[in-house]
N, C-alpha and C positions, 0 to 999 in steps of 0.2 A: 504494500500500500504506500509505503514511504517512497519507493522508487518511482511509482506512477505519478506522484504529486510533484516530482522535481521538474524544473523547466527543461525544455528540449535542448537548449544550449547551456551548458554548465557555466557558473560564474567563474571568471578568472580574476584572481587578485592582481591588483596593480603592482608592477615591479618598481622597486625603489630605484631612482636615478642615481647611481653611484659610479664614480670614476676613481680608480685607485683606492677603493674602499672608503671613500668620503663623499658627502652629499654635494658635490660640485654642481650638479645639474640643478638642484634646488636653489643654490646660490646664484647661478646664472639666471634662473627664472625671476628671482627676487630683484636683481639688478635690472632686468628687462622691464618688469612692471613698474619700477621706480625711475626709469630713465628720464622722464620729464622733470621731476624734482631734482635729480642729480645734475642735469644740464643747467637748469635755472640757478642752481646753487654754485656751480663751478665756473660757468662761462660768465665773464665779467660784462658789465655795461660799459659803454665807451661814450666819450663826450669831450667837451672843451670847457676849460676854466679860464676866465679872464679876471686878473687882479693887478695887472700892470699894463705895459705897452704891448707885450707879446702874449698871445694866447698859449695856454698849456694843454697838453693832452691829458685827459682824465680817464682813469680806469677804476671802476668801483664794483663792489659786490653788495647790492642792496638786499640783505636778508631780512625777511619779515615773518611775523607770526600773527595770524588773524585771531580775533577774539570778539566776543559779544554776539548778539542775535543776528540771524541772517535776514537781510532785507530783500534779497532776490533769490529765486530758485529756478532751475531748469532741469529738464530731463532729456537725455539723448533718445532719439526715436528708436524704438525697438528694444530698449533696455528699461530696467526697473530702478536703476540708480538715480537718485535725485542729487544734483550738485547745488550746494548753497553758497551764496556770495555774502561774506561778512565784510562790512565796510571799515571796521577798525583794525589797524595794524600797529604792532610794536616793531620798530625798525632798529637794525644795527647795520651800519654801512661802512666797512673799511674801504679806503681808497688811496690811490697814488696819483699825484699830479706831477707830470713829467715836463720840465722846462729845459731850456738849453743847458744851463749849468747845474741845476739842482733838481732833486726829486723830493717831493713832500709827501709824507705818510700821514693820513688823518683817519679818524674814526668818528662816525656821526650816529649817536643814539637819537631816536626820535619817534614821533607818532605821525601816522598818515591816516586820512579818512578819504574813502573813495565811494562814489555813488555810481553804480553800474546796473541800470534796469535790465531785466531779463531779455527784453525785446531789442535792446540796443547793441550795436557793435562797439560803441565808444563809451568809456567811463571817464568821469572827471573827478578831481578831488584836490586836496591840498594837505600840507603837513607842516609840522614845526619840530625843530630839533636843534642840536648844538654840535657844530663841527669842532672837533678837538684836534688841532694840528699837533702831532707828537714829534715829528722829525722833519727837518727841512731848513729852509733859509731863515725862517722866523723862529723865535723861541716858542716853547710850548704855550699854546694859547687857545681859549675857547671862543665860540661865536654864538650868535643866535641866528638861525637859518630857516626862514619860511620857504615854502616851495609850492609850486603849482604842478599838478600831475595830470597827464592824459594817458588812459589805458586803452589799448586796441586789442580786440578779441571778442569772440562770442561769449556772452555770459551764460553760464556761470561755471563752466568746467575750467579747471586750472590750465594756465599757459597763456600768457599775454605778452604783448610788446608794450613797454612802458616808456613814456617820454617825461622827463622831469626837468623843470626850470627852477633853479634855486638861487637865492641870494644869501650871502654870508656877511654878517656884520660883526667883525672881531672887536674884542674889548681891549686888545693890546697889539703891539707890533707896528711895523712901518706901514704896510698896506692893509688898511682896515676894512675895505669893502671888496667883495669878490662876487662874481656871478658865474653860474655853470649851467650847461645844458647837456643832458645825458640821455641815452636810450639803450634799451636792451631787453632781453627776455626775463620775465619774472614768473614765478609759479602761481602766486596768489594775486 
């Protein structure tokens, strides 16, 4: 009786993906499914910084963590996953400004707010932070730095092109005003 109740095709257990007796296949699948966030984290944003007579090449990594309630949501056609867009971001942005004779290293902690309705391809927002120049031609000095942000991409799935226009007003040093324009890929 038990034999007649069994399915016509017996169940085959899934084989573990092992290479050299280690789960390298699972590690590869994990990297593959996380490729978007890895690229957005590692590939820098590029731009230009002006604070003197000559512009400087700017390379930055705007890392952010979203928090708060979702204001927009969307779902990919044919899937059950719902992507939520949270407008609040805590930021940490290390950067290098490369000039003819000097390279300046800075870190900018900050806050960013973005509005991106689900039916729009464009999101807009702003932020406030403090650029802390830690090494370069000027002494260690902080600033207050407001910014305007435009985000391009379909809401609400991760992966956007972000354009940021920022002003820096330093409290010390020789050149106290700077402006920068940068763009690149961000995850949130």
